[in-house]
C-alpha positions as CSV (number, residue, x, y, z in Angstrom):
1,M,-5.2,-8.5,-39.2
2,A,-8.8,-7.6,-38.5
3,P,-9.5,-4.2,-36.8
4,R,-9.9,-4.6,-33.0
5,S,-11.3,-2.1,-30.5
6,G,-9.1,-0.7,-27.9
7,G,-10.9,-2.8,-25.3
8,L,-10.2,-6.0,-27.2
9,L,-6.6,-5.0,-27.7
10,V,-6.2,-4.6,-23.9
11,V,-7.6,-8.1,-23.3
12,D,-5.5,-9.6,-26.1
13,A,-2.4,-7.9,-24.8
14,L,-3.0,-9.4,-21.3
15,I,-3.5,-12.9,-22.8
16,G,-0.3,-12.5,-24.8
17,H,1.6,-11.7,-21.6
18,G,0.3,-14.9,-19.9
19,V,-2.6,-13.5,-17.9
20,D,-5.5,-15.9,-17.5
21,L,-7.2,-14.3,-14.5
22,A,-8.2,-10.7,-13.7
23,F,-10.2,-9.2,-10.8
24,G,-12.4,-6.2,-10.8
25,V,-15.7,-4.4,-10.3
26,P,-17.5,-3.5,-13.6
27,G,-18.0,0.1,-14.7
28,E,-19.5,1.8,-17.7
29,S,-16.1,3.5,-18.3
30,Y,-14.6,0.3,-19.6
31,L,-17.4,-1.5,-21.2
32,P,-15.4,-2.4,-24.3
33,V,-12.9,-4.3,-22.1
34,L,-15.8,-6.2,-20.5
35,D,-16.9,-7.1,-24.0
36,G,-13.4,-8.2,-24.7
37,F,-13.5,-10.5,-21.7
38,H,-16.7,-12.0,-23.2
39,E,-15.0,-12.4,-26.6
40,R,-12.0,-14.2,-25.0
41,Q,-13.7,-16.0,-22.2
42,D,-12.1,-19.3,-23.1
43,A,-8.6,-17.7,-22.5
44,I,-9.1,-15.4,-19.6
45,R,-11.4,-15.2,-16.5
46,F,-12.8,-12.0,-15.1
47,I,-13.6,-12.4,-11.4
48,I,-16.4,-10.1,-10.4
49,C,-15.8,-8.6,-6.9
50,R,-18.1,-6.6,-4.6
51,H,-15.8,-3.7,-3.8
52,E,-12.8,-2.3,-5.6
53,A,-10.7,-2.6,-2.4
54,G,-11.4,-6.3,-2.4
55,A,-10.6,-6.6,-6.1
56,A,-7.3,-4.7,-5.8
57,N,-6.3,-6.8,-2.8
58,M,-7.1,-10.0,-4.7
59,A,-4.9,-8.9,-7.6
60,E,-2.1,-8.0,-5.2
61,A,-2.4,-11.4,-3.5
62,A,-2.2,-13.1,-6.9
63,G,0.9,-11.1,-7.7
64,K,2.5,-12.3,-4.4
65,L,1.6,-15.9,-5.0
66,T,2.7,-16.1,-8.7
67,G,5.5,-13.6,-9.0
68,T,3.8,-12.3,-12.1
69,P,1.6,-9.1,-12.2
70,G,-1.8,-9.5,-10.6
71,V,-4.4,-7.7,-12.8
72,C,-7.3,-5.5,-11.6
73,F,-9.9,-3.4,-13.5
74,V,-11.9,-0.7,-11.8
75,T,-14.0,2.2,-13.0
76,R,-13.0,5.9,-12.8
77,G,-13.3,8.2,-9.7
78,P,-14.7,6.2,-6.8
79,G,-13.6,2.9,-8.2
80,A,-10.0,4.1,-8.5
81,T,-9.9,5.7,-5.0
82,H,-11.3,2.5,-3.5
83,A,-8.6,0.5,-5.3
84,S,-5.8,2.7,-4.1
85,I,-5.3,0.7,-0.9
86,G,-4.4,-2.4,-3.0
87,V,-1.9,-0.3,-5.0
88,H,-0.3,1.0,-1.8
89,T,0.0,-2.5,-0.4
90,A,1.6,-3.6,-3.7
91,F,4.1,-0.7,-3.5
92,Q,5.2,-1.3,0.1
93,D,5.2,-5.1,-0.3
94,S,7.1,-4.9,-3.7
95,T,4.4,-6.9,-5.5
96,P,4.0,-6.9,-9.3
97,M,0.6,-5.6,-10.1
98,I,-1.2,-3.7,-12.9
99,L,-4.3,-1.6,-12.1
100,F,-6.4,-0.6,-15.1
101,I,-8.8,2.3,-14.6
102,G,-11.6,3.5,-16.9
103,Q,-11.3,7.2,-17.7
104,V,-13.4,9.9,-19.2
105,G,-13.0,10.4,-23.0
106,G,-10.4,12.7,-24.4
107,D,-13.0,15.3,-25.3
108,F,-14.0,15.7,-21.7
109,V,-10.6,15.8,-20.1
110,G,-9.8,18.8,-17.9
111,R,-13.4,19.8,-17.3
112,E,-13.8,17.9,-14.1
113,A,-16.2,15.7,-15.9
114,F,-18.2,13.0,-14.1
115,Q,-15.8,11.1,-11.9
116,E,-12.8,12.6,-13.6
117,V,-9.5,12.3,-11.7
118,D,-5.9,13.0,-12.8
119,Y,-4.5,9.5,-12.1
120,V,-0.9,10.5,-12.8
121,R,-1.0,12.9,-10.0
122,M,-3.1,10.7,-7.7
123,F,-1.1,7.5,-8.0
124,G,2.3,9.0,-8.6
125,P,3.6,8.4,-5.1
126,L,2.0,4.9,-4.9
127,A,3.2,3.2,-8.1
128,K,6.3,2.6,-10.1
129,W,4.7,4.1,-13.3
130,V,1.4,5.8,-14.0
131,A,0.2,6.6,-17.5
132,Q,-2.8,7.1,-19.7
133,I,-3.3,5.3,-23.1
134,D,-4.8,7.9,-25.4
135,R,-4.6,6.0,-28.7
136,A,-5.7,2.4,-29.4
137,E,-2.6,1.9,-31.6
138,R,-0.4,2.2,-28.5
139,V,-2.2,-0.3,-26.3
140,P,0.4,-3.1,-26.9
141,E,3.3,-0.8,-26.3
142,F,2.0,0.6,-23.0
143,I,0.9,-2.8,-21.7
144,S,4.3,-4.4,-22.6
145,R,6.0,-1.6,-20.7
146,A,3.7,-2.1,-17.8
147,F,4.6,-5.7,-17.4
148,H,8.4,-5.0,-17.7
149,T,8.1,-2.1,-15.2
150,A,6.1,-4.1,-12.7
151,T,8.5,-7.0,-12.7
152,S,12.0,-5.5,-13.1
153,G,14.2,-4.2,-10.3
154,R,12.2,-3.9,-7.2
155,P,8.8,-5.2,-8.3
156,G,5.7,-3.1,-7.8
157,P,2.4,-1.7,-9.1
158,V,1.7,0.1,-12.4
159,V,-1.4,2.1,-13.1
160,L,-2.9,2.6,-16.6
161,A,-5.9,4.8,-17.3
162,L,-8.1,3.9,-20.3
163,P,-10.1,6.7,-21.8
164,E,-13.5,5.7,-23.1
165,D,-12.9,7.0,-26.6
166,M,-9.7,5.1,-26.9
167,L,-11.4,1.9,-25.9
168,T,-14.1,2.2,-28.6
169,A,-11.6,3.3,-31.3
170,T,-10.2,0.5,-33.6
171,A,-6.8,-0.3,-34.8
172,E,-5.1,-2.9,-37.1
173,L,-1.8,-4.0,-35.5
174,A,0.1,-7.0,-34.2
175,D,0.5,-8.0,-30.6
176,V,3.8,-7.6,-28.8
177,P,5.6,-10.8,-27.7
178,R,5.3,-11.8,-24.0
179,Y,7.4,-9.7,-21.6
180,Q,10.8,-10.9,-20.4
181,L,11.9,-11.0,-16.8
182,V,14.9,-8.8,-16.4
183,Q,16.9,-9.4,-13.2
184,A,20.2,-8.1,-11.8
185,H,22.8,-10.7,-11.1
186,P,25.7,-10.7,-8.6
187,S,29.3,-10.7,-9.8
188,K,31.9,-13.2,-8.8
189,E,33.6,-10.5,-6.9
190,D,30.4,-9.9,-4.8
191,V,30.3,-13.6,-3.9
192,A,34.0,-13.7,-3.0
193,R,33.6,-10.6,-0.8
194,I,30.6,-12.2,1.0
195,R,32.6,-15.3,1.7
196,A,35.6,-13.3,3.0
197,L,33.3,-11.5,5.4
198,L,31.8,-14.8,6.6
199,E,35.2,-16.2,7.2
200,K,36.0,-13.3,9.6
201,A,32.6,-13.4,11.4
202,E,31.9,-14.8,14.8
203,R,28.2,-14.1,15.1
204,P,26.6,-14.0,11.6
205,L,22.8,-13.8,11.0
206,L,21.1,-14.4,7.7
207,V,17.9,-12.4,7.2
208,V,15.7,-13.2,4.2
209,G,12.6,-11.5,2.7
210,G,11.3,-9.7,-0.3
211,S,9.0,-10.7,-3.1
212,C,9.1,-12.8,-6.3
213,W,11.3,-15.6,-5.1
214,D,11.3,-18.4,-7.6
215,E,11.1,-22.1,-6.6
216,S,14.9,-22.6,-6.8
217,A,15.6,-19.7,-4.4
218,Y,13.9,-21.6,-1.5
219,G,16.1,-24.6,-2.0
220,D,19.2,-22.5,-2.4
221,V,18.7,-20.5,0.8
222,R,18.3,-23.8,2.7
223,R,21.5,-25.2,1.1
224,F,23.5,-22.1,1.8
225,A,22.3,-21.9,5.5
226,E,23.0,-25.5,6.1
227,A,26.4,-25.6,4.5
228,N,27.5,-22.6,6.6
229,A,25.5,-23.4,9.8
230,L,23.9,-20.0,9.7
231,P,21.0,-18.9,11.9
232,V,18.1,-17.6,9.7
233,G,15.6,-14.9,10.5
234,C,12.7,-14.0,8.2
235,A,11.8,-10.4,7.6
236,F,8.3,-9.0,8.7
237,R,5.6,-11.2,7.1
238,Y,8.0,-13.3,4.9
239,Q,8.0,-16.3,7.3
240,D,7.4,-18.7,4.5
241,H,10.8,-18.0,3.0
242,F,12.5,-20.6,5.2
243,D,11.2,-23.8,6.8
244,N,10.2,-22.8,10.4
245,A,10.8,-26.4,11.6
246,H,14.4,-26.3,10.4
247,P,17.1,-26.3,13.1
248,N,18.6,-23.2,11.7
249,Y,15.4,-21.1,11.8
250,A,15.6,-18.4,14.5
251,G,12.2,-16.7,14.0
252,D,10.6,-13.7,12.4
253,I,11.8,-10.2,12.8
254,G,8.9,-7.8,12.8
255,I,6.1,-6.6,15.0
256,G,6.2,-8.5,18.3
257,V,9.6,-9.9,17.7
258,N,11.1,-12.3,20.2
259,P,13.2,-9.9,22.5
260,K,16.0,-12.4,22.4
261,L,16.0,-12.5,18.6
262,A,15.9,-8.7,18.6
263,Q,19.0,-8.7,20.8
264,R,20.6,-11.2,18.5
265,V,20.2,-8.9,15.6
266,K,21.9,-6.2,17.6
267,D,24.7,-8.5,18.7
268,A,25.4,-9.9,15.3
269,D,28.8,-8.9,13.9
270,L,27.6,-9.7,10.3
271,L,24.1,-9.3,9.0
272,L,23.6,-10.9,5.6
273,V,20.3,-9.5,4.3
274,I,18.9,-10.9,1.1
275,G,15.7,-9.5,-0.5
276,A,14.4,-7.6,2.5
277,R,14.1,-3.8,2.3
278,L,15.0,-3.4,6.0
279,G,12.0,-1.2,6.6
280,E,10.6,0.1,9.9
281,M,9.0,-3.1,11.0
282,T,11.9,-5.4,10.3
283,T,14.4,-3.0,12.0
284,G,12.2,-2.3,15.1
285,G,11.8,1.4,14.1
286,Y,15.4,1.5,12.8
287,T,16.8,0.5,16.2
288,L,17.9,-3.0,15.5
289,V,19.8,-1.9,12.4
290,E,20.7,1.7,12.9
291,S,20.8,4.4,10.2
292,P,22.8,5.6,8.4
293,V,25.7,3.3,9.4
294,P,24.8,0.1,11.3
295,K,26.9,-1.1,14.2
296,Q,26.9,-4.6,12.5
297,K,28.7,-5.2,9.3
298,L,25.9,-5.2,6.8
299,V,25.7,-7.0,3.5
300,H,22.5,-5.9,1.8
301,V,21.4,-7.7,-1.3
302,H,18.4,-6.2,-3.1
303,P,16.9,-6.2,-6.7
304,G,16.3,-2.5,-6.6
305,A,19.4,-0.3,-6.9
306,E,17.5,2.6,-5.5
307,E,17.0,0.7,-2.2
308,L,20.7,0.2,-1.6
309,G,22.1,2.9,0.6
310,R,18.8,4.8,0.9
311,V,18.5,4.1,4.6
312,H,21.5,2.0,5.6
313,R,25.0,2.3,4.4
314,G,26.2,-1.3,4.1
315,E,29.7,-2.8,4.3
316,L,28.8,-4.4,0.9
317,M,25.7,-3.6,-1.1
318,V,24.8,-5.8,-4.0
319,N,22.2,-5.0,-6.7
320,A,20.9,-8.5,-7.4
321,A,17.6,-10.4,-7.4
322,S,17.3,-12.9,-4.6
323,A,17.2,-16.0,-6.9
324,P,20.5,-15.5,-8.7
325,M,22.2,-14.3,-5.5
326,L,21.1,-17.4,-3.6
327,A,22.1,-19.7,-6.4
328,A,25.6,-18.2,-6.3
329,L,25.8,-18.5,-2.5
330,A,24.6,-22.1,-2.6
331,A,27.3,-23.0,-5.0
332,M,30.0,-21.1,-3.0
333,P,32.5,-23.2,-1.1
334,A,31.3,-23.3,2.5
335,V,33.3,-21.6,5.2
336,Q,34.4,-23.3,8.4
337,P,31.8,-22.1,10.9
338,R,32.8,-21.0,14.4
339,W,29.3,-20.1,15.4
340,K,27.4,-23.4,15.7
341,A,26.6,-22.7,19.4
342,W,25.3,-19.3,18.3
343,T,23.0,-20.9,15.8
344,E,21.8,-23.6,18.3
345,S,21.0,-21.0,20.9
346,A,19.0,-19.0,18.4
347,R,16.9,-22.0,17.7
348,A,16.5,-22.8,21.4
349,D,15.2,-19.2,21.9
350,Y,12.7,-19.7,19.1
351,E,11.4,-23.0,20.6
352,T,11.0,-21.3,24.0
353,W,9.3,-18.3,22.4
354,T,6.7,-20.4,20.6
355,A,5.9,-22.8,23.5
356,R,2.4,-23.0,24.8
357,R,1.1,-19.9,26.6
358,E,-2.2,-19.4,28.5
359,N,-4.3,-16.4,27.7
360,P,-7.4,-15.1,29.6
361,G,-10.8,-16.5,28.8
362,R,-12.3,-19.8,27.6
363,V,-10.6,-19.9,24.2
364,Q,-6.9,-20.6,24.3
365,M,-5.4,-19.3,21.1
366,W,-2.3,-21.4,21.4
367,D,-4.5,-24.5,21.3
368,V,-6.4,-23.1,18.4
369,M,-3.2,-22.8,16.4
370,A,-2.1,-26.3,17.6
371,A,-5.4,-27.7,16.3
372,L,-4.7,-26.1,12.9
373,E,-1.2,-27.5,12.8
374,T,-2.6,-31.0,13.4
375,R,-5.4,-30.8,10.9
376,V,-4.3,-28.6,8.1
377,R,-1.9,-29.7,5.4
378,P,1.6,-28.2,5.2
379,D,0.9,-26.5,1.8
380,A,-2.1,-24.7,3.2
381,I,-2.1,-20.9,2.5
382,Y,-2.6,-18.6,5.6
383,T,-3.8,-15.1,5.0
384,N,-4.4,-12.2,7.4
385,G,-4.8,-8.4,7.4
386,A,-3.7,-6.2,10.3
387,G,-4.4,-6.2,14.0
388,N,-3.3,-7.7,17.3
389,Y,-4.9,-11.1,16.4
390,T,-2.1,-11.6,13.9
391,A,0.3,-12.1,16.7
392,W,-1.2,-15.5,17.4
393,V,-0.7,-16.6,13.7
394,H,2.7,-15.1,13.2
395,R,4.1,-16.4,16.5
396,F,2.6,-19.9,16.7
397,H,2.1,-21.1,13.2
398,R,5.1,-22.8,11.6
399,H,5.3,-22.3,7.8
400,R,6.9,-25.3,6.3
401,L,6.7,-24.6,2.6
402,P,7.0,-21.6,0.2
403,H,4.0,-19.6,-0.9
404,T,2.0,-20.4,2.2
405,Q,1.8,-16.8,3.7
406,L,-0.2,-13.8,2.4
407,A,0.1,-10.9,4.7
408,P,0.5,-7.2,4.0
409,T,3.8,-5.6,5.2
410,S,1.9,-2.3,4.6
411,G,-0.2,-3.1,7.6
412,A,-3.5,-2.8,5.6
413,M,-6.6,-3.9,7.4
414,G,-9.2,-5.8,5.3
415,Y,-6.5,-7.7,3.3
416,G,-6.9,-11.3,4.6
417,V,-10.4,-12.0,3.2
418,P,-9.9,-11.0,-0.4
419,A,-6.3,-12.4,-0.4
420,A,-7.7,-15.8,0.7
421,I,-10.3,-15.8,-2.1
422,A,-7.7,-15.1,-4.7
423,A,-5.4,-17.8,-3.3
424,K,-8.3,-20.4,-3.4
425,I,-9.2,-19.4,-7.0
426,L,-5.6,-19.8,-8.0
427,H,-5.0,-23.0,-6.1
428,P,-8.4,-24.7,-5.7
429,A,-6.8,-28.0,-4.5
430,R,-5.0,-26.3,-1.6
431,E,-6.5,-25.5,1.8
432,V,-6.7,-21.8,2.5
433,I,-7.2,-20.3,6.0
434,S,-8.0,-16.6,6.4
435,F,-7.5,-14.9,9.8
436,A,-9.2,-11.6,10.6
437,G,-10.1,-9.6,13.6
438,D,-13.7,-8.4,13.9
439,G,-12.7,-4.9,12.8
440,C,-10.4,-6.2,10.0
441,F,-13.0,-8.7,8.7
442,L,-15.8,-6.1,8.2
443,M,-13.6,-4.0,6.0
444,N,-13.9,-6.5,3.2
445,G,-16.3,-9.1,4.6
446,Q,-18.7,-8.5,1.7
447,E,-16.3,-10.5,-0.5
448,L,-17.9,-13.6,1.1
449,A,-20.3,-13.1,-1.8
450,T,-17.4,-13.5,-4.3
451,A,-16.2,-16.6,-2.5
452,V,-19.6,-18.2,-2.7
453,Q,-20.1,-17.2,-6.3
454,Y,-16.9,-18.8,-7.5
455,G,-16.8,-21.7,-5.1
456,A,-13.7,-20.5,-3.3
457,N,-14.1,-22.7,-0.3
458,V,-11.9,-20.7,2.1
459,V,-12.1,-21.2,5.9
460,F,-12.5,-17.7,7.4
461,I,-11.6,-17.4,11.1
462,V,-12.9,-14.3,12.7
463,V,-11.3,-13.5,16.1
464,N,-13.9,-11.3,17.7
465,N,-12.9,-9.3,20.8
466,G,-15.4,-6.4,20.3
467,M,-12.8,-3.7,19.6
468,Y,-10.1,-2.3,17.4
469,G,-7.6,-4.2,19.5
470,T,-4.3,-2.7,18.3
471,I,-5.5,0.9,18.7
472,R,-7.0,0.0,22.1
473,M,-3.7,-1.5,23.2
474,H,-1.8,1.7,22.3
475,Q,-4.7,3.8,23.8
476,E,-4.3,2.0,27.2
477,K,-0.6,2.4,27.1
478,H,-0.6,6.2,26.4
479,Y,-4.1,7.2,27.8
480,P,-4.9,4.5,30.4
481,G,-8.6,4.1,31.1
482,R,-9.7,6.8,28.5
483,V,-11.4,4.5,26.0
484,S,-12.5,6.4,22.9
485,G,-13.3,5.3,19.4
486,T,-12.2,1.7,19.8
487,D,-15.2,-0.2,21.0
488,L,-17.2,-2.2,18.4
489,V,-20.8,-3.4,18.2
490,N,-20.6,-6.4,15.9
491,P,-23.1,-8.4,13.9
492,D,-23.7,-12.1,14.5
493,F,-20.9,-13.3,12.2
494,V,-22.3,-16.8,12.0
495,A,-25.6,-15.5,10.7
496,Y,-23.7,-13.0,8.5
497,A,-21.9,-15.9,6.8
498,R,-25.0,-18.0,6.4
499,A,-26.8,-15.1,4.8
500,F,-24.2,-15.2,2.0
501,G,-24.7,-19.0,1.6
502,A,-21.6,-19.9,3.5
503,H,-21.2,-22.3,6.4
504,G,-21.0,-20.7,9.9
505,E,-19.7,-21.9,13.3
506,L,-19.4,-20.2,16.7
507,V,-16.5,-21.1,19.0
508,E,-16.8,-19.9,22.6
509,D,-14.6,-22.6,24.2
510,T,-11.3,-24.2,23.1
511,A,-12.8,-27.7,22.9
512,Q,-15.3,-26.5,20.3
513,F,-12.7,-25.4,17.8
514,A,-11.3,-28.7,16.4
515,P,-14.8,-30.1,15.6
516,A,-15.9,-26.8,14.1
517,L,-12.8,-26.7,11.9
518,E,-13.6,-30.3,10.7
519,R,-17.1,-29.3,9.8
520,A,-15.9,-26.2,8.1
521,F,-13.6,-28.2,5.8
522,S,-16.4,-30.8,5.1
523,A,-19.0,-28.2,4.3
524,G,-18.3,-28.1,0.6
525,K,-18.6,-24.3,0.5
526,P,-16.9,-21.3,2.1
527,A,-17.0,-21.5,5.9
528,L,-16.7,-19.0,8.7
529,I,-15.7,-19.7,12.3
530,E,-16.2,-16.9,14.7
531,I,-14.0,-17.2,17.8
532,R,-15.2,-15.2,20.8
533,L,-11.9,-14.1,22.4
534,D,-11.7,-12.5,25.9
535,P,-10.8,-8.8,25.4
536,Q,-8.1,-9.1,28.0
537,A,-6.2,-11.5,25.7
538,I,-4.9,-8.5,23.7
539,T,-1.5,-10.1,23.0
540,P,0.2,-13.4,23.8
541,N,2.3,-11.6,26.4
542,I,0.1,-9.1,28.3
543,T,-3.5,-8.3,29.2
544,L,-5.3,-5.0,28.8
545,D,-5.5,-4.5,32.5
546,A,-1.7,-5.1,32.8
547,I,-1.1,-2.4,30.1
548,R,-3.4,0.0,31.8
549,N,-1.9,-0.5,35.2
550,K,1.7,-0.6,34.1
551,K,3.8,2.2,35.6
């Protein structure tokens, strides 16, 4: 074994754990790692981003899509603080991710040296594990632990700091074998108990969500729901976990939930929740599923033991990963359902909720979504950040296949653009559509440069209404007519896109959208479509004036 620098040991450890793609912004604090990427360029790609927030969001999106840790490298101090948003998203979304941060050398620690931060204290509440590798000899050990920690139990982010002197030091040692996925499995007694509860139910509802579902889980949840005639709701921003065109699909349970579906959650006598945390958004501020003891009988299945009973005391709580739980349920003898009418009415409510609606202005967003449904392939990946514009996507787009939705349950603005770029780099043959509001887009719009540099031909749709729409909506509700801090003066987004070398289109009327979309896909490069939306079209249900005048 030839001596290797700490930087090369880091790169070799990543390759050994199956990583062939990393995202980041370069920094002098981890030059030996950059040199390691050069040395191993045939085995691993380093995607250069324009901002650490964009890089961290790309790594988080990669973790979501693959179920394996997304990897990001940033420099110390400002680089780390910029990247913290991606770590927070990975934590709240239960996404496996590893953030590597350059750090001052050991001889400078504790002096508040240039850009020095104590990352254990900084990232402690945001990550599953935070550590610093002080000796090159321990690089394989720490990185092996990072992969196991990020993927076991409830998945999440790990942060590792890399001191400069460690990265330049050398060591002679063997690499550690690739990490193993460790998952909790349900017992036979758990499955039997679930079946017994189903046999006694009159109004059951299956709710699915959570990260890191493998391919078998999607087929198993469908078989289980079909065999037992169960209505299925998807947790907030996990709408691709069940075919939205399936007759058992009842809709998504999150922000802007169908009121009839919300009532159905309350009226259910058995909630079977698999994979979802039952956080604030999915529970309607803990009103649909009350804490600490829900009115419904609750079966809560989750891979993280610490999540079970933390907020809701279930009738049955099962520490199990979604895939083995669903495999067991799909193999379980079906019960004789008494609730077919309940399931059929849930589907009817969904169909009514997603029917065409008019909104103020020349651009009808329902028709925009319908044009996408007609033109875009079923395996296309849709991404978005946060804002009222997401209501059009979440309500009117029907996800047919797994791994077609990238959206932050953390509510992070600026997520959709970098997530889409990561998705296109990972899946160059698939179509990728990124939705962003005008405010959301400009939080990471500079990553258009990354898209152009790597030929990530995403179609970016910017819904421009000239304001921070969500905040304006709440402002009009609580302080009607007192507009403050929410108006935006925007650039010419078409010119902005073209300045980066992307294709640009402007849509000011519904009829312009479908031809613009076709040209965007045919452009042979990243493309941006700016939609000028009437500010009154604040949600699919209500206008700004109606909110302001509501008594």
